[in-house]
C-alpha positions, 0 to 999 in steps of 0.5 A, a space after each residue: 703662221 698659226 691660225 685660229 680657224 677650224 678646218 671644214 672637217 672639224 666644223 662639219 663633225 661638230 655640226 653633225 654632233 650638234 645636230 645628233 644630240 639636239 635630235 635625242 633631246 627632241 625625241 626625248 621631250 616628244 616621248 615625255 609629251 606623248 607619256 603624258 598624253 597617255 597617262 589616261 583618267 583614273 576610275 573607280 567602282 565602289 560596291 556595298 552589296 548589303 542592306 539593314 542596320 546590321 550591315 552598317 560596316 559595309 556602306 561605312 566601308 564604301 563611304 570611306 573609300 569614297 573619301 579617300 579617292 575624293 581627297 586623292 584628286 579623283 573627280 565625282 564623274 569617275 567614281 561610281 558608287 553602289 550603296 542602298 542608302 538605309 544606314 545614314 538616317 535609319 532609326 537606330 543610328 544615333 547620329 542621324 545623317 552621319 556614317 563613321 567607319 572607326 571609333 571617334 572617326 569623322 563623318 564619311 557620308 558627307 558628299 558621297 554621290 549616290 548613283 545606285 541606291 536601294 533596288 538599283 544596287 543589283 547585279 545587272 547594274 553592277 556589270 552594266 557599270 563596269 562594262 560601260 554599257 548605259 543601255 543595260 542599266 535599270 535606274 540610277 545615275 547612269 554613270 558607267 566606266 567610260 574608260 579607254 585603253 590608257 586608264 586605270 580602274 579601281 574597284 572595291 566590293 564590300 559585303 557578305 560572300 560565299 564560295 563562288 559568289 558575292 551578295 546583293 541586297 536585290 535580285 541575283 548574286 554576283 556569281 564568279 564566272 559572270 564576273 570573270 567573263 565581264 572582266 575578260 570582255 573588258 580587257 578584250 575591248 581594250 578599256 583600260 591599262 591596268 585594274 586593281 580590285 579589292 574584295 571584302 567578304 567571306 571566302 572571297 578568294 574564291 571569286 579568283 582561285 584558279 580563275 583569274 588570268 594573269 595576262 589580262 592586267 588585273 591585280 586583285 586582293 581579297 579579305 580571305 582565302 577561298 575557304 574562310 570567313 572575313 571579319 568585321 571589326 570595331 564592333 560592340 564589347 570589343 576589348 580595344 577599339 569598340 564603337 561609341 556606346 550609343 552604337 550596337 553594330 560594328 563600324 568597319 570590316 577588318 580587311 577594309 579598315 586595314 587598307 583604308 587606314 593605310 591609305 590615310 596615313 601614307 604618301 601614296 605617291 611613295 607606296 606600292 600596291 604590294 607594300 600595302 598588301 603585306 601591310 594589310 595582310 600582316 594586320 588582318 592575319 589570324 591571331 592566336 584566338 583564331 580571329 582574323 583571315 588570310 589576305 590573298 593576291 591573284 592576277 598580274 602581280 607585276 602591277 604590284 610595283 606600281 604606286 597607289 596613287 596610280 589607282 586611288 590618287 594622293 590625299 594631301 592629308 596624309 601628313 595630318 593622319 598621325 596627329 589625328 589618330 593620336 587624339 582618338 584614345 579608342 583606336 587600337 594599333 594596327 598589330 592589335 587590330 585583329 585581335 577584335 572582331 567577329 566573323 561576318 557570318 555572326 555579326 548579324 547574331 551579335 547585333 541582335 544579341 546586343 541590341 536585345 541586351 541593351 533594351 529596357 526590360 519590358 519596353 517595345 524595343 526589348 520585344 521587337 529586339 527579341 523577335 529579330 534575335 529569334 528570327 535570326 537563330 531560326 534562319 541559322 537553324 533552317 540553313 543547317 537543317 536544309 542543307 544537311 537533310 538535302 545531302 542525306 536524301 541525295 547521298 545517304 546517311 554515311 556519304 553526305 557529310 564527306 561530299 557536302 564538306 569536300 574542299 578542293 585543292 588550292 588553285 582549282 576552281 570551286 566547281 566544273 559546271 558554273 551553269 549547274 551551280 548557279 541553277 542549283 542555288 536558284 532551285 534551293 532558294 526556290 523552295 528553301 528561301 532566299 539565303 541569309 548571310 549565315 546560310 551562304 556559307 553552304 554554297 560550297 556544298 551545292 557546289 559539291 553537289 554539282 561535282 558529284 553529278 546530280 541532276 537538276 531534277 534530283 536536286 529539285 526533288 530533294 529541296 522540295 522534300 526538305 523545305 516544303 515536305 512534298 515528294 
């Protein structure tokens, strides 16, 4: 007689299978929930390390970066902005209260949280904000990166740079050894899951070359390698993409404009860090006329497979980018942008020259512009002559040039003794005045003086004799 009843053994097997798969599904759901809970927050630290209308582009860069992050969904409480804030309402700004980062571009100044401005833009506050140490702050909004082990951090720094350091408008510079030490401490404190750093500055590769460990979960790209200048763009008299005629200063920086305009036009949930790095590198690459730089990559390269929205969010407006830029006929194509620009070292000189040429003959503006141009030329001459004379005093006429101009092999850090380097920079500035953006090109020479074994007393005497005429 046939029966439809199942045997107890078969029922037990079915029950075991059901429980097994049910546990798998439950485990997957638990893992998914746990992952969601551990996604973490996104933090951003944006720094424009210069002041003065001739450096308009650095604050314009940072303001544009803020707009990308804000549209990407990152709340203001997680975005910290350092900018001197002397550009938007500067008398020379033809559009008062407005900052643009490209010809015909939108106002990028509106809504930017000015957390640290004026004298608050300094290295002490920068490190305090990075480390999350509110007690170390001097003024400002008090905002710091209060991140945890599941959080992602994005740092963007736009300024003048030099071998071994980044500029600040007030007080001390950001020296590479201090920056690397701060990043290591941040990692040791388990204060982030991963970090991305973009640096726009001359010789910015020297901030990481041979120094940034691969095992502290940091992915860093720089506008230039350790020995070359970075470039400003959308500058007066450019054949393509000049600023509107009322502007006599560069509106942006080549590397910065490249990564931000790439971010504006892409779905950042589908573009990886590596894809953006290669796109920016192509757009910034040195052309036949020598304009451009070599964008570099340091640190943990595996992070490069992460999507950009992990760090800077994803703007819902990217689909509108193509139609919006097509209406701005002055925008040059990405492949041609690097053919337009000036070295960051020369941007101030170009600014003063153009300002002088445009001023009406016989006007007070013409006289003022001439004085500024002459002062810039004198600063450049002073930097050239002082370092060359110091070198001759220390090493003699025949050997000086060889020592001062030495470049170490790729992968080797700038200097053996960072305390010596920082001390010698301070000694030089004590006797020979603070370095101009052009004069910063000689920090490699100062590092080489350290590497050659010169004592503090010898450096002090050489600077004293060169710049003050004393022995």
